[in-house]
N, C-alpha and C positions, 0 to 999 in steps of 0.2 A: 504494500500499500504506499502511496506518495503520501511523505508525512504531512501534508497540509489537505490532504482527502479528507472529506466528512460524508461521515454514514448518517443518516438523520432518519428517526422512525418518529411517528407521532401515534398518538391514540390513546384510550381512555386508563386512569390508573385502577388500578383493582388491590384496593386495600383487602390486608387478612387480617386473622385473630393474633393479636402478639402472643407468644408464649418466651418466656425467658429460659426455656430448656432448648425451646429451638432456636432462640437468640446464639446463645452457649453454644453450642454446637454449629451454628453457620461461622462464628467467631473463628472456627478452626478448618476453615475452608479457606483454599485460593483466591483470591480477588478474581471476581469473573464479572464480565458486563451486565450477564443477566441476570446477577444474584441479589440484585437491589429491586426486584419488582418479582412478588409474588410470595416473599420471605418475609421474616421477622428482623432482618438483620438493617434493614432501614431504618425502623421505627426505634427498632435498640440504639442505635447512635442518636438518632435524634430525642431519643429520653435522658440519654446519657448527656448530651450538650443542655436540655433543659434542667437536668438535677444539679448540675454544675454552679446553676446561678444561686442553690440554698445555700442555707447556712450548714457549716462542715458536720454538725451532729444529724442532721437532717438529712444533708448530703450522702453521706455515710451509708445511713439507714436503707436510703432509696436505690445505692449503688449494689446494698447486699439484697434487694428484693429484687432485683434484675439478676439474682445469678454469681453475681463475685462473692470472693471469700476473703480479699484484703481489701482496703481501700487508703490511701493516703493522698495527700496534697501539699501544695506548694503556694505559698502567699506571701508575696515579696512586691514593695515599693506598687500597690496595686495591680500588681499581673498576678496571677491565679490558674495554675493550673491541677487535675487532680488523676491522680493516676489508679487503675482498679485491675485486678487481677483475677483470674480463676486459673487455678492448678500453672500451667507453663504459658499462659494467654494473657495478654497486657495491653488494657486499652489506655491513651493518655487521650484528657481532653483537657480543651482548652477553655476558657472563661472569656466572652465578650468583654468589652467594658459597659459601667453601668449606662452610658450617655452613646446612645450612635450619632450625636455631634461630633464627641470626640474621635471618630472612627473615619469620617468625613472630612474635620475641617480643623481640628486641633492638636494632630501630630504632624509631625516634620515629613513634608510629603517628597522632598526631596531624593535623588538616587543616590544610593549608595552601593559599593563596588564590592562583591563577594564572589567566593568561587562561582564560577560559572557565567557571571553578568551581573547586571546592576539591580537591585531591589528596592522596594519604597522605606526607605532611612527610617520613618516613624514604626513600622511593621518590626523590622528585622532587629531594632532597639528596645522595643517589645518582647520578641523572644530572647532576646540577648539577658533581658533580667532574669529570664528562670531554668537558662542553660545547662551552666555549670551544674545546680545542683539536680536537675532533671537527668542529664546523662550520668550522674553518678547512684542515681534511684536506679536507671535503666539499667546501667552495666552491674549491681547487685544484684541484680534480679535475673538477667541473662534470659528474657522471653524468647518462647520458638515461633507464638506469634505476636506481632506488635500493629497494631493498629493506634491511628491517632487521628482526631476529630476535633471539631470546633466549630463554632457560632459565632457571626461578625469578624471582629478584631481576632476572637480564636481562633476563626478559620484561617485568616490569615498566616496566625502563630503555628498553626496546627502544619501548613501547608511548607515554611521554612523549617521546621522541627524536621519534619517526613523529610526534606530534601535535605538537610543536614545531616541527618545519621544514615542515609541514603549514601552519602558520597565520604562521611569523614567517619565511622563508624566500622563497628562488625557488624552490626546489628540488622538483620531481613526486616525491609518493612514490607508487611504485607498488605496495608493498605491506608491512603488519606482519604477520609470524608469529612465534608465542611457542607456547611450551610450558611448562605445570606453572608458570604464572604468576599470581600471588596478586593480590586486587582491590587497587585503588588509587583509583580514581574514586567522588568524589558521584553524585548523581545529574544536579548541573547539569553536571559535567563530562563524565559519560556522553554525555550529549547533543549536547557540545559534540564531543567525540571522533566519535561519529557523523558526525556535519555534515563536519568536517574531512577525514577520512578514507573518506566516502564508500563505506564499506561496503568497504574495501580494507583488514581487520582481521581475521585469523582468528586464535582461541585455540586450543589442543589442549590435551585435558584426557585422560590415563589412567588408567583405572578409578578407584581409589578414591582418589586423589592429592588430600591434605586440606590441601595447599599452596595450592590452587587455591580454597579455603573459606573463607579467612582476607585480611585481617584483619575481623570483624564492623563494623559501622555503612558499609562499601562497595559497591561494585556492580559487575560487568561489563558490558561490553558488546563489540557486535562481533559475528561470526560462530564459529560453534561446530561441532569435531570430537572428540566423546568414546565412546573404547573405555569398552563395559563388556559383560561376561557374554559375550565373542564376538561381539558385537554392536558396530558406531558409530552414534551419533546424530549429525546435521547438524541444526545449528538455521542455517538462514538468513534473517536480517531486519535491522533496524536498531533494533532493539528490546534490551532488557536483560533478564538474571536478577537479579531480587531475591529477597527472604529471603521476600515472597509469593509468588514463582514469576510464572510469565510464561504467557499463554495458550498451552494446545497441550502447557505440558509440567508435567503436575501436580507438586509437591514430595513426595506420597505414592508417586508409582511411583517416584523418582529422586533419594532421599536423599542419595545421594551426591555430586548434583549442584550441591545450592543452599549458599549461605553459611551459616556457623554463628552461631548466634546468640550471645549475651553467655555466656551458662551454658555451653554446651557448650563454645567457644573456652577458659572459664576452666577447665572439667575437663579438655580436650584438654593444654592449656598446664601443668596440675599435674602430670599423667601424665609428659608428657618430659618435665620438669623435677624429676623426682625423683632424689635422688641413688642409687637403685639402677639408673642407667640404667646399659647395658651394649651392647656393640657397635653399636652405631648402622649402622654400613656395612650389616651384614647385616640389618638390618632387625627387630633385635632389643630389646627392652626388657627387663631382667631374664629373660633367656632365651623371654620370649614372642615369637612372632613376628607382626608388624604387618604385613598389606599394602602399605600406603598406603606406607611409607616407601621399598620398592623400587618402586612405582607412580610415582615423583616424581624416581627418577632417568632419567638423561639417556637411558643403555644401554635401560632400559626402556621408552621410547617408539619408540627404535631400533626393539626387535625387536617391538613391536606394530605398526608400519609395516611390518615384514617380511613380518609374520604368522609369527611364529616363537614 
């Protein structure tokens, strides 16, 4: 397959009844493109990301309820990740920021050179806050199956972690799964990520979630599941979605999928930074409802997966 060839499939999402036992069994399988439909694994990762926002004691109980037998976490300089094991299987989950506006506007969006290319500086610095302690814990656990997941900023950190482990450690990364993840790669790094993870990276996008379309100047890579209009679009490839589009996915047909240009981003930033902003958690600014705010919430991803 040509590196930029895109295979697109559309159709309804078919929810399944979640089973902790089934989820734990599926964590021991290899990453397959079809394994995220008709199984418990997608809802399992969504539940993990949702529980990562809970207080530690409640989070631990929630993870144990998913079938894990050990739970730990790292909380440093407002960055947070949790680790959960079942036997020799480890899942690392990065928590997103408490404010999606921090993800969009308040972190350093300059480029930072890392192995393989250039990354979003703010997201890389967020990952580096936790990296050393996290690597020590992973080294001590020596898992045979290693999954990494996260929502929003946590999704960006999850991808950077998975890539880092793939090229700078002896740990084989089973897969990286993210929800509502912003863009973080320059084209050179996107290509390096594809090579390092070998297609074992999936990002999920809910309808009009605008966080996945920013910041401008960066690109996405990996495989895609995108819910929109009651259908689900899946992109299976080793290519990337850019402002100019990708083969098989016309920008005119899916304007809510492609990255914002600079003007659209500045207009968007001005809107959400307005002093008239009100009740953001309810998806409203100045009394006007914006669906994309709800679409970015982790609970909305769970509802999509469950067909609610």
